[in-house]
LUMPAMI-849210 format. One record per residue: residue in three letters; z, x, y of N, C-alpha, C, O in turn. Coordinates in steps of 0.05 Angstrom, whole numbers, padded with zeros to 5 digits, always signed. Layout:
BEGIN
ALAZXYZXYZXYZXY
...
//
This chain:
BEGIN
UNK+00001+00018-00024+00001+00000+00000-00001+00018+00025-00014+00010+00044
UNK+00010+00039+00023+00013+00058+00050-00015+00070+00054-00021+00078+00076
UNK-00032+00074+00034-00057+00084+00042-00077+00063+00052-00097+00071+00064
UNK-00072+00037+00049-00091+00016+00058-00098+00017+00085-00122+00014+00090
UNK-00078+00020+00106-00088+00023+00135-00103+00046+00140-00122+00043+00155
UNK-00098+00069+00129-00117+00090+00134-00145+00086+00122-00165+00095+00133
UNK-00146+00073+00098-00174+00068+00086-00186+00046+00102-00211+00046+00105
UNK-00171+00028+00114-00186+00007+00131-00199+00018+00155-00220+00009+00163
UNK-00186+00040+00167-00196+00053+00190-00221+00068+00183-00240+00067+00199
UNK-00222+00082+00158-00244+00098+00150-00267+00080+00141-00290+00086+00149
UNK-00263+00059+00126-00284+00040+00114-00273+00014+00113-00261+00007+00093
UNK-00275-00003+00135-00264-00029+00135-00274-00047+00112-00258-00063+00101
UNK-00300-00045+00105-00309-00064+00083-00302-00054+00054-00303-00070+00035
UNK-00293-00029+00051-00286-00020+00026-00259-00009+00025-00254+00007+00007
UNK-00239-00017+00043-00214-00007+00047-00199-00008+00020-00189+00013+00011
UNK-00198-00030+00006-00182-00034-00019-00190-00013-00040-00174+00000-00052
UNK-00217-00012-00043-00229+00006-00063-00223+00035-00057-00217+00051-00075
UNK-00224+00041-00034-00218+00071-00022-00189+00076-00028-00183+00097-00040
UNK-00171+00059-00019-00144+00065-00020-00135+00066-00052-00115+00079-00060
UNK-00149+00052-00068-00141+00052-00095-00151+00078-00108-00138+00091-00124
UNK-00175+00086-00099-00186+00113-00109-00167+00135-00102-00162+00153-00118
UNK-00157+00135-00078-00140+00156-00067-00113+00155-00085-00103+00175-00094
UNK-00103+00129-00088-00076+00128-00101-00081+00139-00131-00064+00154-00142
UNK-00103+00130-00144-00106+00139-00171-00111+00168-00172-00105+00180-00192
UNK-00123+00182-00152-00127+00208-00150-00102+00225-00148-00100+00247-00158
UNK-00082+00213-00136-00056+00225-00134-00041+00221-00159-00028+00239-00169
UNK-00042+00195-00172-00030+00190-00198-00042+00206-00221-00026+00217-00236
UNK-00066+00210-00224-00079+00226-00244-00100+00245-00232-00124+00239-00231
UNK-00088+00269-00223-00105+00288-00212-00125+00304-00230-00145+00316-00221
UNK-00118+00302-00253-00137+00319-00273-00158+00301-00285-00174+00310-00301
UNK-00159+00276-00278-00179+00259-00289-00207+00269-00281-00213+00275-00258
UNK-00225+00272-00302-00253+00282-00295-00274+00261-00309-00277+00257-00333
UNK-00288+00249-00288-00307+00229-00298-00337+00238-00294-00355+00222-00292
UNK-00340+00265-00294-00366+00277-00295-00386+00271-00313-00410+00270-00306
UNK-00378+00265-00339-00394+00259-00361-00405+00233-00362-00424+00228-00377
UNK-00395+00215-00346-00405+00188-00346-00428+00182-00330-00432+00194-00309
UNK-00445+00163-00339-00467+00156-00323-00460+00143-00297-00437+00137-00294
UNK-00477+00138-00276-00469+00126-00251-00458+00098-00256-00438+00090-00244
UNK-00472+00082-00274-00463+00054-00278-00438+00053-00291-00422+00036-00285
UNK-00432+00071-00310-00407+00071-00326-00384+00081-00307-00362+00070-00308
UNK-00390+00101-00290-00369+00110-00271-00362+00086-00250-00338+00082-00244
UNK-00383+00073-00239-00378+00051-00222-00361+00030-00234-00341+00020-00223
UNK-00369+00023-00260-00353+00001-00274-00324+00010-00278-00305-00005-00274
UNK-00322+00035-00287-00294+00047-00293-00278+00045-00267-00256+00035-00266
UNK-00290+00055-00247-00277+00055-00219-00267+00027-00209-00245+00022-00200
UNK-00286+00010-00213-00281-00018-00205-00257-00030-00222-00237-00041-00211
UNK-00261-00028-00249-00239-00038-00266-00212-00025-00260-00192-00039-00260
UNK-00210+00000-00256-00187+00017-00248-00174+00006-00224-00150+00002-00223
UNK-00191+00000-00203-00183-00007-00175-00171-00036-00180-00149-00041-00171
UNK-00185-00054-00194-00173-00079-00200-00149-00080-00212-00133-00097-00206
UNK-00144-00063-00232-00119-00060-00247-00097-00052-00230-00075-00062-00233
UNK-00102-00032-00211-00083-00023-00193-00073-00043-00174-00055-00038-00158
//
C-alpha cells in the first residue's frame, strides 16, 4: 500500500500493477522470469499482481 502513491505519480493508469511489481520484487528478489515467453510472463505477472 505504501508504494501505490509513488506508482500513481509515475504511471497513473498502471499504478496498481506497478506497485505490485515493486512489492513482489522486494519480497522475491531472486525471481528470474527470463525463460518465459512474453505472453507467459505477462500472464504470470498479471496473476501475481491480482493475488497480491
